[in-house]
C-alpha atoms as one frame of an Amber mdcrd trajectory, in Angstrom:
protein
 -51.958  32.264  44.861 -50.465  28.899  46.667 -49.278  29.214  50.239 -45.654
  28.093  51.405 -45.141  24.579  53.091 -43.175  25.598  56.336 -41.605  22.107
  57.504 -39.592  21.855  60.553 -36.501  18.990  60.438 -35.568  17.813  63.903
 -32.795  15.331  63.949 -29.039  15.291  65.742 -27.966  18.332  63.609 -25.582
  19.472  66.535 -23.531  16.629  66.383 -19.678  16.954  65.338 -20.199  13.759
  63.139 -19.935  14.214  59.394 -22.902  12.183  58.871 -25.117  13.553  61.572
 -24.797  17.543  59.943 -24.715  16.321  56.389 -27.843  13.956  56.453 -29.472
  17.257  57.627 -28.162  19.453  55.530 -29.427  16.587  52.695 -33.267  16.657
  53.562 -33.313  20.666  53.783 -31.862  20.717  50.349 -34.561  18.115  48.996
 -37.003  19.842  50.534 -35.920  23.107  49.259 -35.979  21.730  45.740 -39.879
  20.315  46.189 -40.648  24.159  47.084 -41.096  23.589  50.840 -39.560  26.231
  52.754 -37.232  23.602  55.390 -35.913  25.178  58.862 -33.980  23.182  61.049
 -35.653  22.969  64.877 -32.427  23.981  66.942 -33.168  21.441  69.515 -30.294
  20.804  71.333 -31.349  19.077  74.621 -29.109  19.614  77.995 -28.056  15.902
  78.180 -26.370  16.155  74.786 -24.187  19.304  76.069 -21.755  17.389  78.238
 -21.170  14.991  75.104 -20.293  17.440  72.226 -19.294  20.751  74.082 -15.084
  21.136  73.690 -14.910  22.270  77.309 -17.502  19.876  78.875 -16.062  17.038
  76.982 -12.133  17.261  77.658 -12.404  19.062  80.999 -12.570  15.433  83.217
  -9.740  13.960  81.615  -7.465  16.781  81.888  -8.794  17.096  85.531  -7.848
  13.606  85.992  -4.801  13.041  84.406  -3.648  16.173  86.546  -4.802  14.786
  89.822  -4.115  10.752  89.335  -1.257  10.985  86.592  -2.871   7.913  85.147
  -5.326   7.148  82.619  -8.546   4.959  83.072  -6.789   1.644  82.030  -4.120
   2.266  85.092  -3.063  -0.766  86.999  -1.883  -0.709  90.940   1.208  -1.289
  89.768   1.386   2.002  87.879  -0.029   3.517  91.312   3.063   1.771  93.199
   5.676   3.703  91.053   7.456   6.634  92.642   6.348  10.017  92.502   8.552
  11.466  89.996   7.638   8.630  87.451   3.775   9.119  88.318   4.215  12.794
  87.753   6.121  12.763  84.265   2.909  10.160  83.193   0.508  12.834  84.253
   2.207  15.268  82.486   2.113  13.001  79.521  -1.562  12.368  79.295  -2.272
  16.142  80.315  -0.451  16.574  77.485  -2.194  14.260  75.285  -5.519  15.161
  76.564  -4.814  18.944  75.780  -3.863  18.131  71.796  -6.888  16.125  71.599
  -8.791  18.818  73.202  -7.724  21.556  71.341  -7.908  19.298  67.988 -11.621
  18.555  68.695 -12.295  22.254  69.211 -11.050  23.165  66.049 -13.299  20.305
  64.476 -15.806  21.678  66.655 -15.615  25.376  65.568 -15.601  24.015  61.850
 -19.043  22.232  61.730 -20.681  25.437  63.770 -19.318  27.374  61.253 -20.464
  24.958  58.478 -23.984  24.431  60.398 -24.383  28.308  60.452 -23.845  28.888
  56.759 -25.763  26.014  55.430 -28.718  25.263  57.369 -31.545  27.690  58.056
 -32.319  27.397  62.189 -34.697  28.487  64.558 -33.673  29.742  68.219 -32.097
  27.204  70.575 -34.438  25.096  72.568 -33.558  22.651  75.171 -36.787  21.372
  76.304 -39.757  20.397  74.680 -41.961  22.451  76.667 -40.473  25.563  74.842
 -41.484  24.277  71.868 -44.969  23.657  71.998 -46.091  26.612  69.895 -43.936
  26.063  66.839 -46.705  26.262  63.699 -45.144  24.146  61.056 -47.433  22.583
  58.843 -45.172  19.503  58.149 -42.859  18.054  60.902 -40.137  15.777  60.037
 -38.226  13.504  62.398 -34.891  12.336  60.827 -33.086  11.020  59.805 -30.235
   9.208  61.886 -30.604   7.724  65.234 -33.139   9.973  66.760 -35.463   6.902
  68.043 -32.207   5.278  69.683 -31.920   5.824  73.261 -28.589   5.260  73.416
 -28.107   8.967  72.188 -30.815  10.533  73.864 -29.546   9.914  77.746 -30.795
   6.504  77.725 -34.583   7.227  77.106 -37.129   7.815  74.330 -36.889  11.873
  73.660 -40.357  12.750  73.268 -39.617  15.640  70.795 -38.184  13.214  68.281
 -41.405  11.633  68.244 -42.849  15.239  67.218 -44.944  15.284  70.549 -45.239
  19.374  70.286 -46.362  21.934  67.485 -49.674  22.267  66.378 -52.239  19.386
  66.236 -53.155  19.099  62.914 -49.699  19.504  61.102 -48.144  16.534  59.369
 -45.910  14.250  61.066 -43.662  12.138  59.014 -40.482   9.650  60.282 -37.794
   9.539  57.425 -35.077   7.416  57.314 -35.304   7.058  61.324 -32.928   4.481
  63.100 -33.351   2.545  66.324 -30.985  -0.013  68.199 -31.708  -3.744  66.984
 -31.703  -5.454  70.067 -34.200  -3.886  71.825 -36.682  -5.627  74.522 -40.833
  -5.801  73.263 -41.057  -3.260  75.928 -39.056  -0.806  74.337 -40.904  -1.907
  70.452 -44.083  -1.405  72.235 -42.998   2.012  73.696 -41.812   3.021  70.283
 -45.257   2.090  68.657 -47.365   4.152  71.454 -44.785   7.504  71.136 -45.057
   6.960  67.586 -49.164   6.977  67.029 -49.278  10.441  65.858 -47.187  10.193
  62.956 -49.084   9.875  59.288 -46.015   7.866  57.468 -42.884   6.246  58.916
 -39.696   5.134  57.152 -36.640   3.479  58.654 -33.127   2.823  57.378 -32.394
  -0.792  57.680 -34.245  -3.829  56.526 -34.523  -5.684  59.803 -35.526  -2.685
  62.058 -38.537  -2.222  59.518 -39.318  -5.582  60.262 -39.035  -5.423  63.830
 -41.069  -2.469  64.268 -43.732  -3.351  61.730 -44.027  -6.734  63.741 -44.493
  -4.530  66.765 -46.981  -2.315  64.789 -48.922  -5.602  63.826 -49.251  -4.232
  60.218 -46.794  -3.046  57.543 -46.616   0.352  58.594 -43.107   1.359  58.324
 -40.946   1.453  54.920 -37.376   1.561  54.258 -35.957   4.683  52.272 -32.340
   6.192  51.514 -30.438   8.113  54.406 -31.052  11.766  52.806 -27.585  11.817
  52.087 -27.944   9.574  49.105 -30.965  11.826  47.731 -28.196  14.342  46.591
 -26.049  13.914  43.681 -22.399  14.265  43.387 -22.620  17.457  41.249 -25.329
  18.264  44.044 -22.709  18.204  46.700 -19.768  19.658  45.393 -21.319  22.706
  45.992 -20.979  22.416  49.627 -17.284  21.148  49.398 -14.071  23.383  50.514
 -10.567  22.911  48.435  -8.680  20.742  50.778  -5.267  21.558  48.887  -4.061
  17.713  49.003  -3.144  15.793  45.977  -4.835  13.242  44.731  -3.116  10.424
  44.790  -4.395   9.140  48.372  -6.029   6.663  50.082  -8.540   8.345  52.522
  -9.202   6.411  55.948 -12.182   7.348  57.951 -12.469   4.944  60.940 -14.782
   5.205  63.891 -14.227   1.403  65.625 -12.243  -1.225  63.432  -8.927   0.171
  63.766  -6.727  -2.830  63.102  -8.727  -4.064  60.074  -8.774  -0.116  58.754
  -5.200  -0.072  59.460  -4.114  -3.413  57.588  -6.089  -2.213  54.596  -4.722
   1.492  54.219  -1.190  -0.451  54.478  -1.881  -2.597  51.607  -3.068   0.014
  49.429   0.224   2.499  50.400   2.553  -0.336  49.507   0.352  -1.951  46.689
  -0.088   1.462  44.933   2.573   4.161  46.402  -0.365   5.798  47.779   0.136
   8.741  50.529  -2.584   7.936  53.191  -4.902  11.081  54.620  -6.784  10.068
  57.851  -9.628  11.617  59.019 -10.571   8.923  61.943 -12.173   9.654  64.703
  -8.591   8.934  66.774  -5.446   9.213  64.638  -4.523   5.449  63.620  -0.586
   6.237  62.577   1.678   9.163  63.108   2.393   7.917  59.602  -0.232   9.076
  57.973  -1.831  12.744  57.503  -3.982  13.384  60.178  -6.914  15.846  59.286
  -9.489  14.449  61.447 -10.357  17.732  62.676 -11.747  18.746  59.602 -15.376
  20.282  58.646 -17.897  18.776  56.599 -17.041  20.899  54.123 -13.615  19.727
  53.620 -14.646  16.014  54.562 -16.571  16.270  51.117 -13.919  17.007  49.006
 -11.464  14.857  50.914 -13.266  12.080  49.905 -14.366  13.172  46.435 -10.617
  13.606  45.669  -9.435  10.166  47.004  -8.095   7.186  45.040  -9.427   5.011
  47.619 -11.512   5.072  50.457 -11.544   2.667  53.441 -14.050   2.991  56.293
 -16.327   1.625  58.853 -18.571   4.073  58.640 -22.120   4.304  57.079 -21.750
   7.805  55.658 -18.321   6.920  54.864 -19.351   4.204  52.576 -22.625   6.007
  51.280 -20.302   9.134  50.447 -17.700   6.610  48.618 -21.125   5.516  46.651
 -22.368   8.945  45.592 -18.998  10.059  44.357 -18.038   6.561  42.729 -15.148
   5.972  44.627 -13.349   2.782  44.869 -13.576   1.945  48.794 -13.732  -0.933
  51.369 -16.354  -1.073  53.325 -15.156  -2.641  57.059 -18.268  -4.022  59.375
 -17.906  -4.707  62.960 -18.711  -8.670  63.552 -21.951  -7.978  65.014 -22.751
  -6.159  61.878 -23.677  -2.749  60.993 -26.960  -3.763  58.996 -27.025   0.171
  57.983 -24.157  -0.524  55.876 -24.804  -4.208  54.949 -28.324  -3.339  53.865
 -27.232  -0.239  51.730 -25.042  -2.579  49.842 -27.177  -5.269  48.917 -29.819
  -2.514  47.494 -27.429  -1.666  45.171 -26.465  -4.658  44.377 -23.146  -5.142
  46.440 -23.678  -7.447  49.316 -21.288  -9.641  50.333 -18.376  -7.067  49.201
 -17.956  -5.837  53.160 -14.957  -6.785  55.112 -14.999  -7.828  58.756 -11.512
  -9.339  58.478  -8.356  -8.369  56.379  -8.446 -10.222  53.223  -6.275  -9.548
  49.950  -6.807  -6.259  47.940 -10.096  -6.374  45.497  -8.888  -7.538  42.246
 -11.237  -5.436  40.073 -12.276  -2.020  40.102 -16.452  -1.417  41.292 -18.062
  -0.910  38.091 -20.573   1.725  39.139 -22.774   1.809  35.902 -25.517  -0.250
  37.127 -24.875   1.017  40.569 -26.093   4.496  39.347 -28.829   3.122  37.926
 -29.993   1.498  40.678 -29.482   4.669  43.079 -31.672   6.890  40.593 -34.686
   4.087  41.334 -34.260   3.912  45.060 -34.002   7.911  44.903 -37.201   8.067
  43.141 -38.899   5.237  45.254 -37.403   7.997  48.484 -39.132  11.029  47.276
 -42.362   8.956  46.207 -42.366   8.213  50.172 -41.128  11.664  51.447 -43.785
  13.892  49.043 -46.380  11.330  48.384 -46.153  11.191  44.862
């Protein structure tokens, strides 16, 4: 009788972020397709609670609005205004903070429902000391920003370097990311913490090069983000109907609000399309805002969009998976995840860092899909040592 390999995945699955949850699901599904029993290690560190829990996330904002009647950007002139004016302003900020809190709470609940439904989870852990006796045969760190200290309380969290579990377990880093602009000391700390890994892979070429310089040999390799390991047909079974017509532009903006808005307006005016906005924060009251939707509705909205405008890596990845016409916006300091992915697929140079004319021809996915299939095979070969 063949024994079943038990795999434990450690990642940022608790994040209220479409990419974080969907890449975790994709890795889990990929392992299952290869007859590996995949479980997500439900590590929810204490430092993450404040950032993601609805009550903790918005209680301070509402309290400050009540106390001061001002936003964080208030000036001395604001504070010199009459009490009644400051009181009205306070009510305005409280109303806005409450709106944001209600919206986030709805989104948070939609994420928790999706995760509970689609991921097999262990019991919840908050500290590495609780995880010492986990008995997985295979431990996988990744994907996502698990080696980026900006996401782990400004230190390298040893959990994401798999410093727990039985010593004989195989340890693999799959498509991990970190911050490009780290000190030499940071890179050396990563080298020391990752000594126990059998195989290491990352998502970005430049991070791969930096790591290999720090390792002093070609130890790391570049693979696809897990989301790209599944096909559009495979993703469609996780969609939830959104009940919107097909003639819309979808905008998913995290940072570059001005550029995204200009492209949205241009497409809307040129092709008489409506606009659905699933951005982190609402771009305009003129758009249909669905930014509080869960990952299942996110997939459906993106699948059915005519055009996608996004500065998100996973917005870009799913645009490619679903063969969408899209405009990838990249910040001037460059999100290498987006540019590297585009270059791998022969789309280098199509990203925008300022508003330009609309693309004059549609993206031809014939060659792109062939290249994506080849990259999938390479990534699977790394993951399963085929």
